[in-house]
C-alpha positions as CSV (number, residue, x, y, z in Angstrom):
1,E,-0.1,0.2,0.0
2,K,2.8,2.4,0.6
3,K,4.3,1.9,-2.3
4,D,1.2,2.0,-4.4
5,R,0.6,5.7,-2.7
6,E,4.2,6.8,-3.4
7,L,3.6,5.8,-7.6
8,K,-0.1,7.6,-7.2
9,N,1.8,10.8,-5.8
10,D,4.1,10.7,-8.1
11,C,2.3,10.3,-10.9
12,L,0.1,13.5,-9.8
13,R,3.1,15.4,-8.9
14,T,4.1,14.9,-12.6
15,V,0.4,16.1,-13.8
16,E,0.9,19.1,-12.2
17,R,4.4,19.9,-13.3
18,A,3.1,18.9,-16.9
19,E,0.2,21.2,-16.4
20,K,2.2,24.1,-15.0
21,A,4.2,23.9,-18.5
22,E,1.2,23.8,-20.4
23,D,2.4,20.1,-21.9
24,W,-0.9,18.6,-22.5
25,W,-0.5,16.1,-24.3
26,R,2.2,15.0,-21.6
27,V,-1.2,15.7,-18.7
28,R,-3.3,13.5,-21.1
29,E,-1.0,10.4,-20.7
30,F,-0.6,10.7,-17.5
31,A,-3.8,11.3,-16.6
32,I,-5.1,8.6,-18.7
33,H,-3.0,5.9,-16.8
34,G,-3.7,7.2,-13.2
35,T,-7.8,6.7,-14.2
36,S,-6.7,3.4,-15.1
37,F,-5.0,2.7,-12.0
38,W,-6.6,4.8,-9.4
39,P,-10.3,5.2,-11.0
40,E,-11.4,6.5,-7.6
41,E,-8.7,9.4,-7.7
42,E,-11.2,12.6,-9.2
43,A,-7.7,14.8,-10.2
44,F,-6.5,12.5,-12.4
45,Q,-10.1,12.6,-14.6
46,E,-10.3,16.2,-14.1
47,A,-6.8,16.6,-15.5
48,L,-7.7,13.8,-18.3
49,L,-11.0,16.5,-19.2
50,T,-8.8,19.6,-19.2
51,A,-6.2,18.4,-21.4
52,E,-8.9,17.1,-23.8
53,D,-10.2,20.5,-23.4
54,H,-6.9,22.2,-24.7
55,L,-6.2,19.3,-27.3
56,F,-9.6,18.7,-28.7
57,G,-11.9,21.3,-28.0
58,E,-13.0,24.3,-30.5
59,V,-9.7,26.1,-31.7
60,V,-10.5,30.3,-31.6
61,D,-7.8,32.1,-33.5
62,Q,-8.0,36.0,-32.1
63,E,-8.2,37.2,-35.3
64,E,-10.2,34.9,-37.5
65,T,-12.5,32.0,-37.1
66,A,-11.3,27.9,-38.0
67,P,-13.0,27.1,-41.0
68,P,-15.1,24.0,-40.6
69,L,-13.5,20.6,-41.4
70,E,-15.2,19.5,-44.6
71,D,-15.4,16.2,-46.1
72,I,-15.4,14.4,-42.6
73,S,-18.2,13.8,-39.9
74,S,-17.6,14.6,-36.1
75,E,-18.0,10.8,-35.6
76,Q,-15.0,9.6,-38.0
77,V,-13.0,12.3,-35.8
78,E,-14.4,10.3,-32.6
79,V,-13.2,7.0,-33.9
80,L,-9.7,8.5,-35.1
81,R,-9.5,9.7,-31.5
82,R,-10.4,6.9,-30.0
83,K,-7.6,5.0,-31.9
84,I,-5.1,7.0,-31.0
85,V,-5.9,7.1,-27.4
86,S,-6.1,2.6,-27.6
87,E,-2.7,2.3,-29.6
88,S,-0.9,4.8,-26.9
89,E,-2.4,2.8,-24.2
90,K,-1.2,-0.6,-25.5
91,S,2.4,0.7,-26.4
92,F,3.0,2.1,-23.2
93,T,4.0,-0.4,-20.4
94,P,3.3,1.2,-16.9
95,T,6.1,1.1,-14.2
96,A,3.2,0.3,-11.7
97,R,2.5,-3.4,-13.4
98,S,6.1,-4.2,-13.3
99,R,7.1,-3.0,-9.7
100,E,3.6,-5.4,-9.0
101,E,4.6,-8.5,-10.6
102,I,8.1,-8.4,-8.3
103,Q,6.4,-7.8,-5.6
104,T,4.1,-10.6,-5.9
105,A,7.1,-12.7,-6.6
106,E,8.7,-11.5,-3.8
107,A,5.2,-12.5,-1.5
108,N,5.1,-16.2,-3.6
109,R,8.7,-16.9,-1.8
110,R,7.3,-15.5,1.8
111,N,4.7,-17.4,1.5
112,R,6.0,-20.6,0.5
113,T,8.8,-20.5,3.4
114,L,5.8,-19.9,5.6
115,D,4.5,-22.8,4.5
116,Y,7.3,-25.2,4.2
117,L,8.2,-24.1,8.1
118,V,4.2,-24.7,9.5
119,F,3.7,-27.6,7.3
120,G,6.9,-29.0,6.0
121,D,4.5,-28.4,2.5
122,T,5.5,-25.7,0.1
123,S,2.9,-26.6,-2.4
124,V,0.0,-24.5,-0.2
125,S,-0.6,-21.1,-2.1
126,D,-4.8,-20.5,-1.1
127,V,-5.7,-19.0,1.7
128,S,-8.8,-21.4,2.3
129,E,-5.9,-24.4,1.8
130,R,-4.3,-23.4,4.4
131,S,-7.1,-23.1,6.6
132,A,-8.2,-26.7,5.9
133,K,-4.9,-28.0,6.1
134,T,-4.7,-26.5,9.1
135,A,-7.1,-28.1,10.5
136,I,-5.9,-31.6,9.3
137,V,-3.1,-31.2,11.2
138,H,-4.1,-29.6,14.5
139,G,-7.6,-30.9,14.7
140,G,-9.5,-29.7,17.7
141,D,-6.9,-27.1,18.1
142,A,-7.3,-25.6,14.5
143,P,-8.7,-22.6,15.6
144,A,-5.3,-21.9,18.0
145,A,-2.8,-22.7,15.1
146,L,-5.0,-21.1,13.1
147,A,-4.7,-17.6,14.8
148,F,-0.7,-17.9,14.9
149,F,-0.6,-19.1,11.3
150,Q,-2.5,-16.1,10.0
151,A,-0.5,-13.8,12.5
152,A,2.3,-15.2,11.4
153,E,1.5,-14.7,8.3
154,S,0.8,-11.0,8.6
155,L,4.6,-10.8,10.1
156,M,6.2,-12.5,7.2
157,R,4.4,-10.2,4.2
158,G,5.9,-7.4,5.7
159,A,9.4,-8.6,6.4
160,T,12.0,-10.1,4.4
161,L,12.7,-13.8,4.5
162,L,14.6,-14.9,8.1
163,F,15.9,-17.8,6.8
164,G,18.3,-18.7,4.0
165,N,16.6,-21.0,1.6
166,D,15.7,-21.1,-2.1
167,L,12.0,-21.4,-2.2
168,G,10.6,-19.6,-4.9
169,V,14.1,-18.1,-6.1
170,E,14.2,-19.7,-9.8
171,D,10.6,-18.0,-10.3
172,A,11.5,-14.5,-9.1
173,I,14.9,-14.8,-11.2
174,Q,12.2,-15.2,-14.2
175,T,10.0,-12.7,-13.0
176,Y,12.9,-10.1,-13.2
177,A,14.0,-11.2,-16.1
178,K,11.0,-10.9,-17.8
179,I,10.3,-7.2,-16.4
180,E,13.6,-6.5,-18.2
181,K,12.7,-7.5,-21.2
182,E,9.3,-6.0,-20.9
183,N,9.9,-3.0,-18.9
184,P,13.4,-2.2,-18.1
185,E,13.1,1.2,-16.8
186,A,11.3,0.0,-14.1
187,L,13.9,-1.8,-12.3
188,S,16.3,0.0,-10.1
189,R,19.4,-0.4,-9.0
190,R,18.4,-2.0,-5.8
191,D,16.5,-4.2,-8.0
192,Y,19.4,-5.5,-9.9
193,L,21.1,-6.3,-6.8
194,K,18.1,-8.4,-5.2
195,W,18.3,-10.0,-8.9
196,A,22.0,-10.6,-8.8
197,D,21.7,-11.8,-4.6
198,L,19.2,-14.3,-6.1
199,Y,21.8,-15.8,-8.9
200,S,24.3,-16.4,-5.8
201,K,21.5,-18.2,-3.9
202,K,21.3,-20.8,-6.7
203,D,25.2,-21.3,-7.1
204,R,25.0,-19.1,-10.4
205,E,27.5,-16.4,-9.2
206,D,28.7,-15.7,-12.9
207,K,25.8,-14.9,-13.7
208,A,25.5,-12.5,-10.6
209,I,28.4,-10.6,-11.7
210,E,27.5,-10.7,-15.5
211,L,24.5,-9.0,-14.7
212,L,25.8,-6.1,-12.5
213,Q,28.6,-5.8,-15.0
214,S,26.7,-5.2,-17.7
215,H,24.2,-2.7,-15.9
216,G,27.4,-0.7,-15.0
217,I,26.5,-1.0,-11.5
218,D,29.9,-0.6,-9.0
219,D,29.5,-2.5,-5.7
220,E,33.1,-3.7,-5.4
221,G,32.2,-5.4,-2.1
222,R,29.4,-7.1,-3.7
223,I,31.3,-8.8,-6.3
224,E,34.2,-9.5,-4.4
225,K,31.8,-11.5,-2.0
226,Y,30.5,-13.4,-5.4
227,E,34.1,-14.1,-6.2
228,K,34.8,-15.4,-3.0
229,R,31.7,-17.7,-3.4
230,W,32.3,-19.0,-7.1
231,A,35.8,-20.2,-6.0
232,K,34.9,-22.1,-3.2
233,G,32.2,-23.7,-5.2
234,I,34.6,-24.6,-7.9
235,V,37.7,-25.8,-5.2
236,N,34.7,-27.9,-3.4
237,R,33.6,-29.7,-6.6
238,C,36.6,-30.0,-7.6
239,R,37.7,-32.3,-4.6
240,D,35.9,-35.1,-5.9
241,L,37.0,-35.0,-9.3
242,P,39.9,-37.6,-10.5
243,P,42.8,-36.1,-11.3
244,S,42.0,-35.2,-15.1
245,K,43.2,-32.4,-17.5
246,E,39.4,-30.7,-16.9
247,R,40.4,-30.5,-13.4
248,I,43.6,-28.8,-13.5
249,Q,42.1,-26.1,-15.7
250,A,40.0,-25.4,-13.2
251,L,42.2,-25.1,-10.1
252,E,44.4,-23.0,-12.2
253,Y,41.6,-20.7,-12.9
254,V,40.9,-20.2,-9.2
255,T,44.2,-19.6,-8.8
256,T,44.7,-17.2,-11.7
257,S,41.2,-15.3,-11.4
258,F,40.7,-14.9,-7.5
259,P,44.3,-15.2,-6.3
260,D,44.1,-13.4,-3.2
261,T,41.2,-15.2,-1.9
262,S,41.2,-18.5,0.8
263,A,39.9,-20.8,-2.2
264,A,43.0,-19.9,-4.3
265,R,45.3,-21.1,-1.6
266,E,42.8,-24.8,-0.8
267,A,43.1,-25.0,-5.1
268,D,47.2,-24.6,-5.2
269,Q,47.4,-27.1,-2.3
270,L,45.1,-29.5,-4.1
271,L,47.6,-28.6,-7.5
272,R,50.2,-29.8,-5.3
273,E,49.2,-33.2,-4.3
274,M,48.2,-34.3,-7.2
275,P,50.0,-35.2,-10.5
276,R,50.6,-32.6,-13.1
277,T,49.6,-34.5,-16.5
278,D,46.6,-33.3,-19.3
279,Q,46.1,-37.1,-19.6
280,S,43.2,-39.0,-17.6
281,L,44.6,-40.7,-14.6
282,I,42.8,-44.1,-12.8
283,R,43.5,-44.0,-9.1
284,V,45.2,-47.2,-7.7
285,Q,45.3,-48.7,-4.3
286,R,47.4,-50.8,-2.8
287,E,45.0,-53.4,-1.9
288,D,44.3,-53.6,-6.1
289,L,48.0,-54.3,-6.3
290,K,48.1,-56.8,-3.6
291,A,45.0,-58.5,-5.8
292,Y,46.3,-58.5,-8.8
293,R,50.4,-58.8,-7.9
294,T,50.7,-62.1,-9.7
295,E,49.1,-60.2,-12.9
296,L,51.6,-57.5,-12.9
297,V,54.6,-59.2,-11.5
298,D,54.3,-61.7,-14.9
299,A,53.7,-58.4,-17.2
300,G,56.9,-57.1,-15.4
301,F,55.2,-54.1,-13.7
302,N,58.0,-51.8,-12.9
303,L,57.3,-50.5,-9.5
304,P,59.0,-52.0,-6.3
305,I,57.4,-54.4,-4.5
306,Q,58.9,-53.0,-1.3
307,W,56.7,-50.2,-1.5
308,W,53.5,-51.8,-1.0
309,D,53.9,-55.0,0.3
310,D,52.7,-54.1,3.8
311,E,56.2,-54.8,5.1
312,K,56.7,-51.1,6.9
313,G,60.6,-51.6,7.1
314,N,60.7,-51.5,3.8
315,G,59.2,-48.2,3.6
316,E,55.4,-47.8,2.0
317,L,53.7,-45.8,0.1
318,G,50.3,-44.4,1.7
319,E,46.6,-44.4,0.8
320,D,45.9,-42.0,-2.3
321,S,49.5,-42.0,-3.4
322,L,49.0,-44.0,-6.9
323,Y,47.6,-43.3,-9.9
324,W,48.0,-44.9,-13.6
325,N,48.2,-43.3,-16.8
326,D,47.1,-45.5,-19.2
327,E,48.0,-43.2,-22.5
328,E,51.1,-43.0,-21.5
329,A,51.9,-46.4,-19.7
330,A,53.3,-44.9,-16.4
331,I,52.3,-45.2,-13.0
332,W,53.0,-41.7,-10.7
333,Y,53.5,-42.1,-7.2
334,R,54.2,-40.4,-4.0
335,V,55.8,-40.9,-0.5
336,T,53.9,-38.8,1.3
337,S,51.0,-36.3,0.8
338,K,53.7,-33.6,1.1
339,S,56.3,-35.0,-1.1
340,P,56.4,-34.5,-5.0
341,W,54.8,-36.5,-7.8
342,R,56.9,-39.1,-9.7
343,K,56.1,-41.3,-12.1
344,I,57.9,-44.2,-13.8
345,D,57.4,-45.3,-17.4
346,Q,56.8,-49.1,-17.9
347,S,58.6,-50.5,-20.7
348,D,57.4,-50.5,-24.6
349,L,57.5,-54.6,-24.3
350,A,55.1,-54.5,-20.8
351,K,52.9,-51.3,-21.8
352,D,50.1,-54.0,-23.2
353,R,49.9,-56.7,-21.0
354,I,49.9,-54.1,-17.7
355,R,47.4,-52.4,-20.0
356,A,45.3,-55.6,-19.5
357,V,45.5,-55.7,-15.7
358,F,45.0,-52.3,-14.8
359,V,41.9,-52.7,-16.9
360,Q,40.8,-55.5,-14.6
361,V,41.7,-53.2,-11.3
362,E,39.5,-50.2,-12.7
363,N,36.9,-52.5,-13.4
364,R,37.5,-53.8,-9.3
365,A,37.3,-50.4,-8.2
366,V,34.6,-49.7,-9.8
367,A,32.3,-52.3,-8.6
368,R,34.1,-51.3,-4.7
369,A,32.9,-47.6,-5.2
370,M,29.8,-49.0,-6.2
371,K,29.7,-51.6,-3.4
372,Q,29.9,-48.5,-0.8
373,D,27.5,-46.1,-2.5
374,R,24.9,-48.9,-2.5
375,S,25.3,-50.1,1.5
376,L,21.5,-50.2,2.0
377,G,21.3,-53.9,1.1
378,R,20.5,-53.3,-2.4
379,R,22.2,-55.7,-4.7
380,F,25.1,-54.0,-6.7
381,P,25.6,-54.9,-10.4
382,L,27.0,-58.4,-11.0
383,E,29.5,-57.2,-14.0
384,I,31.4,-54.1,-15.2
385,E,32.4,-53.1,-18.2
386,G,35.0,-50.1,-17.8
387,A,35.5,-48.2,-20.9
388,L,39.5,-47.5,-20.1
389,G,41.1,-44.4,-21.8
390,D,38.5,-42.9,-23.3
391,G,38.8,-39.2,-22.3
392,S,36.4,-38.8,-19.7
393,Y,38.3,-40.8,-17.0
394,I,35.7,-43.9,-17.0
395,T,32.9,-44.7,-18.6
396,P,30.8,-47.7,-17.0
397,Q,28.7,-49.9,-18.4
398,L,26.3,-51.9,-16.7
399,V,26.4,-55.6,-18.1
400,E,24.2,-57.6,-16.0
401,Y,22.7,-56.2,-13.1
402,D,19.7,-57.6,-10.8
403,L,17.2,-54.6,-9.5
404,S,15.5,-55.3,-6.1
405,D,13.9,-51.9,-6.2
406,P,12.6,-49.1,-8.6
407,D,14.8,-46.4,-7.1
408,D,17.8,-48.7,-8.6
409,L,17.1,-47.1,-11.3
410,Y,18.8,-44.3,-11.0
411,Y,22.3,-46.0,-10.6
412,E,21.0,-47.7,-14.1
């Protein structure tokens, strides 16, 4: 209501200034919009009549009277006038209507948040539906619960979101995009900042930064916050990826683009802890080496057995310290988590046989990982055909499987 009053008063002031300047076309234009949005305001109706009297009334010159129109009737003049008025109304997209759409999107976000907090449900939208749902949930205590709900709803409508959540965020983003396309002058600097914050809530900081920069909005503190969140998100996603060209490029992007952030320091640490190669790598655990010890020795695998035979007196490689590069037929290793990475190339005569063994090692590793992921008693695939060295690290294909629950289709 406050925003509505401000818009109405602003429109009235515009009409008054135009009247003083005797700009009757402008008076008429704003009076038309004023009467359409606030029909109860008589000032707009009076201004419209006054403007039309000046524009379309009888024009009398001080020296001579204008000659009467010929070959055109007053009815035709009225038809043309109405056509001009209707076209001008269609071509004008009022700011008030756009502001109303923004307010509606924000109200929907607040309502969905409240529905979630009270009912654990975000689909309740109608007041009568809320009342019915309250009665079902609370039974005989429904009147008291409904009174509390209505009081809380009134409070929430007049306040911003009190909890960090993403309920209705995507809808609000789409509303801003729609208004910018149809009526960009309706969006203020504050609106663009809110829009950017919504992008940040959806972990799309790159979009938030692009939005502010493309509209010339200078807010260094906000952009710096977005950059830190963006860099942190990249690092967090890279933690779960195996060593690969893409992972190296993503971490290097963080260190070069956001050098003064904590995420850059974490990215630099991850880069030091992984083999620096542009080719895909396969993680190898010591239990895999021990399971295929005979095959590897027979194939001529070049990695001292003392380093992974569980005899601590000989010195042992730690976990996460072995990676096999299938394309260059080399094993990467390090002694401790802070040691530099080194690699041992395999002989040309042994490469093909060692690759064949590591196909089995890879299948075993994939099956073990899927068994860990499906630790809820479900059966996991009996056989897995790996796609080794295809440039995407690994693409397992299920050859034979037994589904005991429809949810298992997720793994397929």
